[in-house]
N, C-alpha and C positions, 0 to 999 in steps of 0.2 A: 308731761314733766318727767315721768319715769323714763320714757324713750330718750328724751334730750339728755338726761343725766347719764344714761348708759353710753350714748355716743361720745359724750364728753369724756367719760372715763377711758374709753378705748383710745381716743386721740392722745390723752394725757399719758397713758402707758406707753404708746408707740414713741411719743416724744422723749420719755425717760430712757427708752432703749437707745434711741439715736444719740441722746446726750451722753450716754455711757460709753459711746465709741470714741476712741482716741482720735485726734486730728490726723495721725499718720496712717490709720487704717483706711485702705482703699480697696475697692472691688478690683479683681484682676482684669487686665485689659489685653485683648488679642494684639500681638505684635508680629506682623509678617516677617520682620527681620530676624526673628528668633526661630522661624520654621526650619526644621531639618528636612531637606528635600528627599524624595525617594531616589533610589539609585539602582540601575539595572546591574545585577550581579551575575546572572547566568543567562546566556553564555557571556564570557568575559568580553569586554570592549575590544574590538579589533580581531575577534575570532574569525578564522577562515573555515567555512562550513560547506562541505560537498554533500548534497542530498543524493541518496541512492535508492532506486526503486526496490532493490532487494531488502531494504530496511524500512519499507513503507509503513509497516504496522508498528514500528517502535515509537515510543513517545518523543515528542519535541516540546521542550519547556523553555519559556522565558520567565525569569523570576526577578523581583526587585525588593529592595528593603523598604519598609513602611516609612511614610512621612511622619514626623513628630512635631506637634504644635506645642506652644508654650502654655496652653490651657488644659485643664483636666476635665473629665466627665463630659467630653464633647460627643456629639453623635458620631457614628462610625465613619471613618474616612473612606472616600470613594476614589477609584482609580480608573483612568482611561489609558490603555496602551495603544500607541499609534505607530504606524509604519509608513515610510515613504522612501522613494528612490533618490531624494535630495534632502540635504540637511536643513532646507528652508521649511519643510513640511507644508508646502503650498498645496500639494495634492494628497495630503495625508489620509490614510484609511484607519478606522478604528478596528482593532482586533478583539478587544474586550472592554466592557464597562462594568465594573464589579467592585465589591469590597475586598476581594482577594488580592493577594500580592503575587499572583502567579497566573500565567496563561499556559494552558497545556492542550496540545493537539497531537497528532501523529506526524511522522515525516511526510506521509502522503498528503495530509491536510495542509501542512505548511507549504509543501511544494505547490499544491493547487492554488494557495493564496498568492504565491509569487507569480504563477502563470496568469492568474486572473488580473494581476497588477500589470501584465503586459511584458514580463521579463522573458527573454528567450532562454531555451534550455541548453544545457551543456556549456554555458558561458558564465564566468564569474561576474557577479554584480555587487556594487556597494549598496547596501540596504541599511537604512537608518531607523532607529527606534527611540521613543521617548515615552515617559509616563507622566501624565497629568494627575495630580492629587488635589482633592478639594473636600470640603465638609458639606456645604449646601449648594453652592453655585460654582460651576467650573470657570465662570467669568468673574467671580467675585475676588475680594481681596485675600481670601483664604486659599485661592487657587495657586498652585505652583508646579513647575515642571522639573523633571530630572535632567541631568546632563544627558546629551545625546550620545547613544551608543551606536557604533558602526560595525556591521558584520559584512564580510565578503562571502556571499552565498552563491553556490552553483546549483540551480534547479535541474532536475532530470526530466526527460521526455516521458511522460506517463504512457503506459500501454492504453490502447483504445479498447474500451469495453463495449461490446455489442450484445444485444439481447440474444441469448442462446437459442438453438433449436435442440430437439431431444430425440434420442435413439430409443426404440422399443422393438419388441417382437419376441416370438417364441424362442429364438436363439439367444436371447439376452437374459440377464438376471432380473430385468423388469417384467418379462413376459409381455402380454398384450394389455396390461393395466396402464391406461394412458395417464393416470394420476401419479404413476411411479416411474415414468420414462426418464432416461439418463441424460443429463445436460451435456451438450457438446460445446467446446470452446471455440470461439471465433479465432482464426489464425491469419487470414488475409482475404481481401476482396469479399466474395460471398462464400468463402470456405470455412467449414466448421469441422472439428476433429474430436475424436474420443478414442481411448483404448479400452476395449472390453473383451472379456473371455466369451467366446461364442461357442455354442453347442452345435455340433454337426448333426447331419442326418436328414432323411426325408421329412418334410413337414416343418423344418426349422427355417425361419425367415426373420427379416428385419425391415423396418420402415423408419421414417423420420416425421415428427410432428412439430408444429410451431408453438402451440399453446398446451400446457399441461391440462389434462382433463377434457380435451377436445380432439376430435378426429379430423378436423379441417381448420386451417390449412395442413396438408401432409404431402410427403413425397414418397413415391414408390418407384417402380421401374416398368419396363415393357418386356415383351417376349425375348429381346436380345440381351437383357441383363444377366450377368453371370455372378458367381460368388466372389469374383475378383474385381470386376469393374462393369460399368455400363451407364446408360442414360438414366437420369432422374425424370420422373413424370410427376408433375405438380397437380395437386387437387386443391384449388383455392377455397371452395365452399362445399357445404353438404349437398348442394344441388348437382355436383359433378361426381361421376362414378369413381369408386376407389381404383387407384392404379394397382397393378400387381405388386406383391411384396418381393423383396430382394432375397434370393436363396443364400443360406449360410454356407461357409466353406466346409470341406470334407473332414477337417481335422480339428479336434478340440485344442484350442490355443488362444493366446492373446492376440488380438488384431487391432491394427490402427485403421479406423474407419473415418474417411474424409467425405463429406458431402459438400459439393459446390452448388449452392443454390442460385448462383448467378449464371454459370455455364451449363447448369443442369446435368452434372455428371457425378459419379461416385467412384471411390476406390476402397478396397478392403485388402489389407496386406498384413501378413503375419509379422509380429514384432517380437522384441526380445523378451524371453522368459526369465533371463538372469543377466545381470550386468556386473562387471568387475572394474575396479579402479586401478590404474597404474600410472607411472611417470616419475621423472627424477625428483619431483616435488613431493612424492609420497613415500611411505616406508617400503613399498614394493620395488621402487626403482622402475626401470623399463623391462624387468624380467616378466614376460607374459605368463610364465608358469607360476609366478608368486603373486599375481594381481589380487587385490583385496575384494572379497565379495560384498556387494551392496545389498541392502535390505529392500525387498519389494514391499512397499506399503500399500499399494493398490495397483491394479492393472496399468502398466505403462509408467508407473512412478517408483523410482528407486532412490534410496537415501543411504548416506554413510556419514558418521562422525569420525574425523581422521585428523592426524597431525600433518599439516602441510608445510613445505619448506618456504623459503622467502623469495625475493625478487630474482627473476631469471630462471625460475623453476617452472615445470609444466606438468600437465596431466592429460589423460584420455580415458576412454571407456572401451572395453571389449566385451564380447558376448561369450566367448569360449576360451578357457584357460589353454595357454600354449599356442594360440593363434592370433594373428594380427588383424584378421578380418573374420566376421564383421566387426567394425569399430566405429566409434563416434569421436569426432574432434569438433572444431568450431570453424567460423569464417574469419575474415579479416577484421570484423568488429568485435570478436570475442574478447571479453574483459575478465579481470580476476574476480569480479563479483557476480557475473552472470553474462548470458549471451545465447546465441543460436547454436544448435547442434547440427553438424554435418555428418551424414551417414556414409560409410564406406562398406558396401555389401560384400565385396570379395576383392581378391588380390589384383584383379584387372583394373580396379579403380584406384586413382591416385590417392595417397594419404591426405586427409584434411589437415589444416594447421592444428597444432596442439593448443590446449587451453592454458592460459597463464595462471600461475598461482598468485595469491595475495602477496604483496611486498613484505609483510611482516609474518614471520613464522609463528604458528600457533595451531590450536585445535579449531577446526571448521566443520560445518555441516554442509555436505555437498549433496544437491538434490537434482535429479534428472526427471523431466517430464517428456515422455515420448509422444504424447498427444500433440503438445504445442511445439515439440522439438526444441526445447530450451533447457538450460541448466542454471542453477544459482549456487553461489558459494557464500556462506555467512560465517 
């Protein structure tokens, strides 16, 4: 009887509460028509975007405004950012599924997404984006899509990255410590290059290895190898005898060392110890006695921060003040953000084309890499 009385009392109290509510009081109801859709705000709809390899490490961000529902105290809103090459989104790919209202990657990362999507490089493409927002189920009544944003995007052709080989030897800063051998950069085919300060003298040598900490695979030379060039002799495994080491040059200097693991040859050539910048797009003009000294940040790598002129202006690099050779220009594909270097060793060789300055005048960082024979302008 006591239990029955207690239950009856609870029911009676709950009934009084309900009866105390006015007839007009109603629980809030979700209304999809009142939902404020998300909206892509960065970049702006219709933006034309040219991706540059020289800016590959810079952030690339797509940002949108949050969805707003007519109910409060809801679970966190979820978002799916989609990309497609047609505004039907029939082959859409998801870039992010998150509670954030931003997708952030690098220029390189976004460029690779476009390449993976099958877009050709160096060509402008219409690319479409939309955001799907929802609370529980992206197919439910609370699911809504932003307006479609279209960007015109030009991806770049990314450099090919190949596993490096390594330089070591008594003539190098690494010595014979195969755990500290110096990485060489792939430049073409089976060719790898590095610029290193080599110590001259009897008993000073170099070799190449494939794996840090291991002596095989490795490359040396034979009795015909000289400090300037020669054949490479390959040692694939520990069961094969060591090839002879490559003798160091006779002069202490920076050298560009190229190992061709495909054709089994090597070259060692003295390279620039100092570089100067000049051109009508620079404060020095074409006066080779007033060219601007660049800072050597590592063997074969030079840099300068400088005010460059606008469209129709050019620049070059020289080694010696007051002389036109040796000098570095570019080839027919040289651009205002980067390209290949072309070397003119002496006056008997024709001048290479000048390097174009960026169209907008301003302060830029110019960087030269003599190992890869390339330049960048940021």
